[in-house]
N, C-alpha and C positions, 0 to 999 in steps of 0.2 A: 625755664618757663618765663614767659613775659610777666612783668610785674602784676598786671591785672588778673592773671590766672593763679596767683599765689595765695588764694583764699579758698577755704572749704565752702561747702554748700550753705553753711550758716553764716558766712561772712567773716569767720575767724582767720587770721593770718596763718599760713602754713609755715612749719619749721623746716629749716634746711637739714636734711638727713645726711647727705654726703654725695659722693660721685660713684656712678656705676660705669664700669668698663663694658662697652658693647662688643667691640671686636678690635683686633689688630690686623692691619693690612700692610702689604709691601707696596710702596709707592715707587714708581720709576721717575726719577728726575735726572735726565742724562747729564753726566755719564755715571751716575751712582744710584743706589737704591737706599731707601730708609724705611723704617717701620713707623707707621702712623697709628696712634692709639686713639680710638674714638670713645669718648666718654660723655655722659650726660649727668646733670645735677638732678637730684631727687628731693622732693619736698613732701611734707606730710602735715596733717592737722595736729595740733597739740594733743598730748595724751590726756585721756579722761582721768580725773583725779582719783576716782574710785576703782575703775577697772584697769587703768594703765593701758588701755587700747587706743589705737589711732583710728579715726573715722575714715580718713581719706589719705591716699598716697598718690602724688602726681609726678609725672616726668614727661618731657617733650617727646614727640614722635621722632623716630630715627629712620632714615631711608634704608631700605633693605640692601644687603650686600649684593654685588653683581652676581656672584656664585655663592649660594647659601652655605654657611659653615666653612668658608674658605678664607685664606689670608690674601687672596688675589684682589687687587684693586683694578679699576678699569684702566688706569695708566699702565699698570704692570702687564695686564693681558694684552693691551695694545702694543706695548714694547716687544713682547714675545712674538706676537703675530707679525708685526712689521719685520722683525729680524728673520722670521721663518719664511714669510711669503714674498716680501719685497727684496730682501737681500739674500735669500736662499740659504740661510744659516740653519742647519738641522738642529733638532731639539737636543741631541746628544752633545753637540758642541756648546749649545746654550747652557745645558746642565753643567758642563765643565767650567765654563766662564763664570757662571753664578757661584759655583763652589769655590772658585779662586777668589771671588769677592766676599766670601763668607756667608753666602745664601745657600744653605743645603737643601735644594729642591731636586727631586728626581725627575727624569724626563717623562715618566708615565703620568706624573701629576701635571706637568706642563701640557702634555697631550690631552689629558682629560679637560683641562681648562680651555684649550682650543675648541674641543668638541662642545662643551657646555656653553661657551660664549657664542657659538655659531648661531644660536637662536636669534640673537640681536642682529647679526649680519644678514640672516636669511630674510627677515622682514624688510630690511633695506633693499636687498637684491630683488625681492618680489615687487616692490614698489618701482624700482628702476626698470625692471623687465617690462612691467605693464606700461610704463611711460614710453619705453623704447618701441614697443609694438604699436603704439598709436601714431608713430611718425611715418612719413612717406618714403624717406630714404634712410637705409641702414647699411653701414659698411661692416664687413666681417673679415677676420684674419684667422687663418688656420695655421697653428704652429705645432710642430712635432716636438716632443721632448721624451727623454729616456728616463725610466724609473728602474730602480734595482729589482723590485718585484711588484707586479701589478695584482689586481684583485683575483685573477685566475691563477696566480702562483707562477706566472711566466717570468723568469728572470730576464733582465735587460730588455723589457718590452718597450716598444715605441708607442706612446699614446699621443692623442691630439688634444690641444687646448684651443678653444675658439674664443676670440675676443670680438666684441661688437661695439660699434660707436655710431651715433646718429649722424646723419648728414648735417643736421642743425648744429652739432658741436663743431664740425669742420669749418663752418662759415665764420666762426669768431676770430 
């Protein structure tokens, strides 16, 4: 807490109670991972001499986790997503690489994190799409790619991916 907030409502100084561990997250700092422990200091008003009760307890606000009740940090999720979508590294290979580095995470957890974090990307996509549709010139590219099994259960199906870019971006 800032020094000015370390007083109770009656103006008495708060006593330092200790440190509270909020959460542990895995941070990605290439080429390694480390555990970050988020803690905060807790303060309380002095104990009443007769009742031994504290009138107030204060602690600073903490930003919520990217995914509630998860050890995933934004840097770790970004690292997994980049390896999956930019470099085409499947989650089962990432799972194996993480286990080799001493990070025992299953691919279903990684997949769930990709799904849960997509809400942040979806808002960005909606904004970019709305901006793109306001432009006079849009370029599109249709690319075919093969998947092992598509949503209809068809093995080795060829699907299409469409990429769009504005003509404005091409003038730079």
